[in-house]
TORVEX-689076 format. One record per residue (C-alpha): x, y, z. Coordinates in Angstrom, 1 decimal. Layout:
// TORVEX-689076
<pt <X Y Z>>,
...
***
This chain:
// TORVEX-689076
<pt <40.8 28.2 -11.7>>,
<pt <43.0 30.5 -9.4>>,
<pt <40.8 32.3 -7.4>>,
<pt <41.9 36.0 -7.4>>,
<pt <40.3 37.8 -4.1>>,
<pt <43.2 41.0 -3.8>>,
<pt <41.9 43.9 -5.9>>,
<pt <42.3 46.1 -2.7>>,
<pt <46.0 45.7 -3.8>>,
<pt <45.2 45.5 -7.5>>,
<pt <43.3 44.5 -10.6>>,
<pt <43.2 42.4 -13.7>>,
<pt <43.5 45.2 -16.5>>,
<pt <40.0 44.8 -18.8>>,
<pt <40.4 44.0 -22.2>>,
<pt <39.3 48.0 -23.1>>,
<pt <42.3 49.1 -21.4>>,
<pt <44.8 46.4 -22.8>>,
<pt <43.5 47.3 -26.4>>,
<pt <44.6 51.2 -25.8>>,
<pt <47.3 50.0 -23.9>>,
<pt <48.7 48.4 -27.5>>,
<pt <48.0 50.7 -30.0>>,
<pt <49.6 53.6 -28.0>>,
<pt <52.2 51.4 -27.8>>,
<pt <52.2 49.9 -31.3>>,
<pt <50.8 52.8 -33.4>>,
<pt <50.8 56.5 -32.2>>,
<pt <54.5 56.2 -30.1>>,
<pt <55.4 59.7 -30.2>>,
<pt <55.9 61.5 -27.8>>,
<pt <53.3 63.9 -26.6>>,
<pt <55.8 67.2 -26.8>>,
<pt <56.7 66.6 -30.2>>,
<pt <55.6 69.0 -32.7>>,
<pt <55.1 66.4 -35.7>>,
<pt <52.1 64.7 -36.5>>,
<pt <53.5 61.3 -34.3>>,
<pt <53.5 63.8 -31.1>>,
<pt <49.9 65.1 -32.3>>,
<pt <48.7 61.7 -32.3>>,
<pt <49.9 61.0 -28.7>>,
<pt <48.9 64.4 -27.0>>,
<pt <45.2 64.0 -28.8>>,
<pt <45.4 60.2 -26.5>>,
<pt <46.3 61.9 -23.7>>,
<pt <43.3 64.7 -24.0>>,
<pt <41.0 61.8 -24.6>>,
<pt <41.8 60.3 -21.1>>,
<pt <42.4 64.1 -19.5>>,
<pt <38.3 64.6 -20.3>>,
<pt <37.0 60.8 -19.4>>,
<pt <38.8 60.9 -15.7>>,
<pt <37.9 65.0 -15.4>>,
<pt <34.0 63.9 -16.7>>,
<pt <33.8 61.2 -14.3>>,
<pt <34.6 63.5 -11.4>>,
<pt <32.6 66.4 -12.3>>,
<pt <36.0 68.3 -13.1>>,
<pt <37.5 70.7 -15.9>>,
<pt <39.4 68.9 -17.5>>,
<pt <42.5 71.6 -17.3>>,
<pt <42.5 70.6 -13.4>>,
<pt <43.5 66.9 -13.8>>,
<pt <47.3 66.2 -14.2>>,
<pt <48.2 62.4 -14.5>>,
<pt <51.2 61.2 -12.6>>,
<pt <52.8 57.7 -12.0>>,
<pt <50.1 56.5 -9.7>>,
<pt <48.2 57.5 -6.2>>,
<pt <51.6 57.4 -4.4>>,
<pt <53.2 60.3 -6.0>>,
<pt <49.6 61.9 -6.1>>,
<pt <49.5 61.9 -2.6>>,
<pt <52.9 62.9 -2.0>>,
<pt <52.3 65.9 -4.5>>,
<pt <49.3 66.8 -2.4>>,
<pt <50.9 67.0 0.8>>,
<pt <54.3 68.3 -0.2>>,
<pt <52.9 70.4 -3.0>>,
<pt <50.6 72.5 -0.6>>,
<pt <53.3 72.5 2.1>>,
<pt <55.3 73.9 -0.5>>,
<pt <52.7 76.3 -1.6>>,
<pt <51.3 77.5 1.9>>,
<pt <53.8 76.3 4.9>>,
<pt <55.5 79.4 5.7>>,
<pt <53.0 80.8 7.1>>,
<pt <51.0 77.9 8.4>>,
<pt <52.6 74.7 9.8>>,
<pt <49.3 72.3 10.6>>,
<pt <47.7 69.4 8.7>>,
<pt <45.3 67.6 9.6>>,
<pt <44.8 64.3 8.8>>,
<pt <42.9 60.6 9.8>>,
<pt <44.8 58.2 11.6>>,
<pt <44.3 55.6 9.3>>,
<pt <45.3 56.8 6.1>>,
<pt <47.4 54.5 3.3>>,
<pt <51.3 54.8 4.2>>,
<pt <51.7 57.4 1.2>>,
<pt <49.6 60.0 3.3>>,
<pt <50.7 58.7 6.7>>,
<pt <53.9 58.4 6.2>>,
<pt <54.4 61.6 3.8>>,
<pt <52.9 63.8 6.6>>,
<pt <55.5 62.1 8.8>>,
<pt <58.4 63.7 6.9>>,
<pt <57.0 67.0 7.0>>,
<pt <56.5 66.6 10.8>>,
<pt <60.3 66.5 10.3>>,
<pt <60.9 69.4 8.8>>,
<pt <58.8 71.6 11.5>>,
<pt <55.3 70.7 10.5>>,
<pt <52.4 70.0 13.1>>,
<pt <50.4 67.2 11.8>>,
<pt <47.2 66.1 14.2>>,
<pt <45.7 62.8 13.3>>,
<pt <42.7 62.1 14.4>>,
<pt <41.3 58.5 15.5>>,
<pt <38.2 56.9 15.4>>,
<pt <36.2 56.8 18.7>>,
<pt <35.2 53.8 21.1>>,
<pt <32.7 53.0 18.4>>,
<pt <35.2 52.9 15.5>>,
<pt <33.9 55.6 13.9>>,
<pt <34.9 58.7 12.7>>,
<pt <33.0 61.9 12.8>>,
<pt <33.4 65.4 11.1>>,
<pt <33.2 67.0 14.3>>,
<pt <36.6 66.1 15.6>>,
<pt <38.2 67.1 12.3>>,
<pt <36.8 70.1 12.6>>,
<pt <38.0 70.2 16.0>>,
<pt <41.3 69.5 14.8>>,
<pt <41.6 72.5 12.3>>,
<pt <42.9 76.1 13.7>>,
<pt <43.9 79.2 12.1>>,
<pt <47.0 77.5 11.6>>,
<pt <45.8 74.8 9.5>>,
<pt <46.7 75.0 6.2>>,
<pt <45.7 71.6 4.8>>,
<pt <43.4 68.5 5.3>>,
<pt <44.1 65.4 4.6>>,
<pt <41.3 62.1 4.4>>,
<pt <40.4 59.0 2.4>>,
<pt <37.3 57.9 0.9>>,
<pt <37.0 54.4 1.8>>,
<pt <39.7 52.5 3.8>>,
<pt <42.1 50.1 2.3>>,
<pt <41.7 48.0 4.8>>,
<pt <38.7 47.5 6.0>>,
<pt <36.5 49.5 3.7>>,
<pt <35.1 52.0 6.2>>,
<pt <33.4 54.9 4.3>>,
<pt <35.4 58.0 6.0>>,
<pt <32.6 61.3 6.0>>,
<pt <34.6 63.0 3.7>>,
<pt <31.6 64.9 2.5>>,
<pt <30.5 65.9 5.9>>,
<pt <33.8 67.2 7.2>>,
<pt <35.0 68.9 4.5>>,
<pt <32.0 70.9 4.1>>,
<pt <32.1 72.0 8.0>>,
<pt <35.6 72.6 7.3>>,
<pt <35.0 74.8 4.4>>,
<pt <32.6 76.8 6.1>>,
<pt <35.0 77.5 8.9>>,
<pt <37.8 78.0 7.6>>,
<pt <37.6 78.4 4.0>>,
<pt <41.4 78.8 3.2>>,
<pt <42.2 75.3 4.3>>,
<pt <42.8 73.2 1.6>>,
<pt <40.8 69.6 1.6>>,
<pt <42.3 66.7 -0.2>>,
<pt <41.0 63.0 -0.6>>,
<pt <42.7 60.0 -1.1>>,
<pt <39.9 58.2 -3.4>>,
<pt <41.7 55.2 -4.3>>,
<pt <39.6 52.6 -2.9>>,
<pt <36.6 54.6 -4.0>>,
<pt <37.2 55.5 -7.2>>,
<pt <34.6 54.1 -9.9>>,
<pt <33.0 52.4 -6.5>>,
<pt <31.3 55.1 -5.3>>,
<pt <30.3 58.3 -6.9>>,
<pt <33.1 60.9 -6.6>>,
<pt <32.0 64.4 -7.4>>,
<pt <34.9 67.0 -6.2>>,
<pt <32.0 69.5 -5.9>>,
<pt <29.6 67.3 -4.0>>,
<pt <32.6 65.9 -2.0>>,
<pt <33.9 69.9 -1.3>>,
<pt <37.3 68.6 -2.2>>,
<pt <40.2 71.0 -3.7>>,
<pt <42.3 68.3 -4.3>>,
<pt <41.7 64.0 -4.9>>,
<pt <44.1 61.7 -5.8>>,
<pt <43.4 58.6 -8.1>>,
<pt <45.3 55.4 -9.3>>,
<pt <44.8 53.4 -12.6>>,
<pt <45.6 49.9 -11.8>>,
<pt <42.7 50.0 -8.8>>,
<pt <39.9 50.0 -11.8>>,
<pt <41.0 47.6 -14.1>>,
<pt <44.0 50.3 -15.9>>,
<pt <47.6 49.6 -15.9>>,
<pt <50.1 50.4 -13.1>>,
<pt <51.8 53.2 -13.1>>,
<pt <49.4 56.0 -13.7>>,
<pt <47.6 57.9 -11.9>>,
<pt <46.5 61.2 -11.3>>,
<pt <45.2 64.2 -9.2>>,
<pt <42.8 66.8 -9.3>>,
<pt <43.7 70.4 -8.3>>,
<pt <41.1 72.8 -8.1>>,
<pt <41.6 75.8 -10.1>>,
<pt <43.7 78.5 -8.0>>,
<pt <45.2 76.0 -5.5>>,
<pt <49.1 76.0 -5.5>>,
<pt <51.1 73.2 -5.2>>,
<pt <54.5 73.4 -5.3>>,
<pt <55.9 71.0 -8.0>>,
<pt <57.9 67.5 -6.5>>,
<pt <59.2 66.9 -10.0>>,
<pt <60.7 68.9 -11.8>>,
<pt <63.0 69.1 -15.0>>,
<pt <60.4 69.7 -18.1>>,
<pt <56.8 71.8 -19.1>>,
<pt <55.0 68.6 -19.0>>,
<pt <51.3 68.8 -17.4>>,
<pt <51.3 72.3 -17.3>>,
<pt <54.5 72.5 -15.4>>,
<pt <53.1 71.0 -12.1>>,
<pt <54.8 67.0 -13.0>>,
<pt <57.8 67.1 -15.4>>,
<pt <58.5 64.0 -17.3>>,
<pt <57.1 62.7 -20.7>>,
<pt <54.1 61.3 -20.3>>,
<pt <53.1 57.8 -20.3>>,
<pt <50.7 57.5 -23.2>>,
<pt <50.1 53.6 -23.3>>,
<pt <49.2 53.6 -19.4>>,
<pt <47.3 57.1 -19.8>>,
<pt <45.2 55.1 -22.8>>,
<pt <44.2 52.3 -20.8>>,
<pt <43.3 54.8 -17.5>>,
<pt <40.9 56.9 -19.8>>,
<pt <39.8 53.4 -21.3>>,
<pt <39.1 51.7 -18.0>>,
<pt <37.3 54.8 -16.6>>,
<pt <35.2 55.2 -19.5>>,
<pt <34.0 51.7 -19.1>>,
<pt <33.0 51.9 -15.4>>,
<pt <31.6 54.5 -15.2>>,
<pt <27.9 54.0 -16.5>>,
<pt <27.8 50.8 -14.2>>,
<pt <28.8 52.5 -11.0>>,
<pt <25.3 51.7 -9.3>>,
<pt <25.0 48.3 -10.7>>,
<pt <28.5 47.0 -10.0>>,
<pt <28.1 48.5 -6.3>>,
<pt <24.5 46.6 -5.7>>,
<pt <26.1 43.2 -7.0>>,
<pt <29.4 43.2 -5.0>>,
<pt <26.9 44.0 -1.8>>,
<pt <25.3 41.1 -3.0>>,
<pt <28.5 39.0 -3.2>>,
<pt <29.2 40.5 0.3>>,
<pt <26.4 39.4 2.1>>,
<pt <26.3 35.7 0.4>>,
<pt <30.3 35.9 1.9>>,
<pt <29.4 36.6 5.4>>,
<pt <26.6 34.2 5.5>>,
<pt <29.0 31.6 4.3>>,
<pt <31.3 32.3 6.9>>,
<pt <29.3 33.1 10.1>>,
<pt <28.9 28.8 10.1>>,
<pt <32.4 28.6 10.6>>,
<pt <33.5 29.3 14.3>>,
<pt <36.6 31.1 15.1>>,
<pt <35.6 33.8 12.2>>,
<pt <35.3 37.5 13.3>>,
<pt <34.4 40.3 10.5>>,
<pt <36.5 43.4 11.1>>,
<pt <34.5 45.4 8.5>>,
<pt <31.8 47.5 9.2>>,
<pt <28.2 47.0 7.7>>,
<pt <28.3 50.0 6.2>>,
<pt <31.1 49.9 4.3>>,
<pt <32.3 49.6 1.1>>,
<pt <31.4 46.0 0.0>>,
<pt <34.3 45.4 -2.5>>,
<pt <36.4 45.2 0.6>>,
<pt <35.9 42.6 3.8>>,
<pt <38.0 42.1 6.6>>,
<pt <37.8 39.4 8.8>>,
<pt <39.9 37.1 10.8>>,
<pt <40.7 34.0 11.3>>,
<pt <41.1 33.7 14.9>>,
<pt <43.9 31.8 16.8>>,
<pt <45.5 31.1 12.9>>,
<pt <48.1 34.1 11.9>>,
<pt <47.2 35.9 9.1>>,
<pt <50.4 34.9 6.9>>,
<pt <50.0 31.1 8.0>>,
<pt <45.9 30.9 7.0>>,
<pt <47.3 32.8 3.8>>,
<pt <49.9 30.2 2.7>>,
<pt <47.6 27.5 3.8>>,
<pt <45.2 29.8 0.5>>,
<pt <47.5 29.5 -1.6>>,
<pt <48.3 26.4 -1.7>>,
<pt <44.5 25.8 -2.8>>,
<pt <45.2 28.9 -5.6>>,
<pt <43.2 30.9 -3.4>>,
<pt <44.4 34.8 -3.4>>,
<pt <43.7 37.2 -0.8>>,
<pt <46.0 39.4 1.5>>,
<pt <46.4 40.6 5.3>>,
<pt <45.7 43.8 4.5>>,
<pt <47.6 46.8 2.5>>,
<pt <49.8 45.7 -0.1>>,
<pt <52.3 48.2 0.3>>,
<pt <52.2 46.6 4.4>>,
<pt <54.1 44.0 3.0>>,
<pt <52.8 41.6 5.9>>,
<pt <53.1 43.7 8.6>>,
<pt <50.6 43.7 11.5>>,
<pt <48.3 46.8 10.7>>,
<pt <48.0 49.8 12.8>>,
<pt <45.3 51.0 11.0>>,
<pt <42.8 47.6 12.2>>,
<pt <44.3 49.2 15.8>>,
<pt <42.7 52.4 15.3>>,
<pt <39.5 50.6 14.9>>,
<pt <39.4 49.2 17.9>>,
<pt <41.1 45.1 16.4>>,
<pt <44.0 44.4 18.6>>,
<pt <46.0 41.5 19.9>>,
<pt <45.4 38.2 18.1>>,
<pt <42.5 39.2 16.5>>,
<pt <45.0 41.9 14.6>>,
<pt <47.4 39.1 13.6>>,
<pt <44.5 36.8 12.4>>,
<pt <43.3 39.2 9.7>>,
<pt <42.6 38.6 6.6>>,
<pt <41.4 41.0 3.6>>,
<pt <39.1 39.9 0.6>>,
<pt <38.7 42.3 -1.9>>,
<pt <35.8 41.8 -5.0>>,
<pt <34.9 43.0 -8.0>>,
<pt <31.6 42.2 -9.8>>,
<pt <33.1 39.6 -11.3>>,
<pt <33.6 37.3 -8.5>>,
<pt <31.2 34.6 -7.8>>,
<pt <29.7 33.1 -5.4>>,
<pt <31.2 29.6 -6.4>>,
<pt <34.4 31.3 -5.8>>,
<pt <33.0 32.7 -2.5>>,
<pt <32.0 28.8 -1.8>>,
<pt <35.7 27.4 -2.2>>,
<pt <37.1 30.3 -0.4>>,
<pt <35.0 29.8 2.5>>,
<pt <35.3 25.6 2.1>>,
<pt <39.3 26.6 2.3>>,
<pt <39.1 28.3 5.3>>,
<pt <37.2 26.1 7.4>>,
<pt <39.4 23.6 6.0>>,
<pt <42.2 25.7 7.4>>,
<pt <40.7 25.8 10.6>>,
<pt <41.4 22.1 10.8>>,
<pt <45.2 21.7 9.8>>,
<pt <46.9 24.8 10.2>>,
<pt <48.1 25.9 13.7>>,
<pt <49.7 29.1 15.1>>,
***
């Protein structure tokens, strides 16, 4: 059987999500904006999912809006805040290890005249709240940082940073890309001191094509998709009821077991690293205290793409980093101090609680075989 260990890129939809999507496509297929019974039934499914997702992050359902995915949510957070607050203030602070949907959006705003400050890890490979706070000033209107880095599993000091920023600069809007942390770590908007957070369905066993953004009441954003009054005018376009229903079903299933699954995957990470420690030439790029769901290693002396294709020939599926990078060398790894040939040989292994020790055995055996057979 194939072994799928690329869950940071996407996850297999759970049965509950598939069932919810199929029912919405075949039974409750009305347009939720329509005023007749079929439309009302579809709207009730959207409302149910919104309530589930809002409850999972400790938010008011009124503050949760559905999008096409976290990339759109991140764009809406940055571009929307720039549109609302950027006339008076021109500075944005982000981490230097953000997903491309934040980093490239910040670059686009930079080209429009905004100042963007990227806070890098220190020499020890860690990010510190004090560095983010020092980067902010009276001209800053937004700070954005992810909860869990999608390439290494590094957990960023979001709560500590946002709390410190709000204490000194209460008007700065705080945004967190929670894609790799949601349903793996506790995500509560008030505890995080977050004004906006971005979520994705297909990272939590939902279906691709839908995400959400939480926007705290009173925070203003200028919509980037216009043309209707859906989602209270924040995100126009007919809601994809099947995908939204699936999102809610997946979140409802996973929420009660966050702690249990985290512990299970932590055990799997330790098991994997123990197996890999006996293979000469492997190096671990992920921090020991990072999210166990993402393990980044280097098969030194073997370029990532070549080792990936070798593993694929064994029906073992991993990646070299973010799926959005399409195999390009990671600037994120460089920021974490992982450079040159070690970065060129990086492999990202991302697990779920359903991953088995037997699958990790096969992976370790295949990597060991790859060192013998693969060159370059």
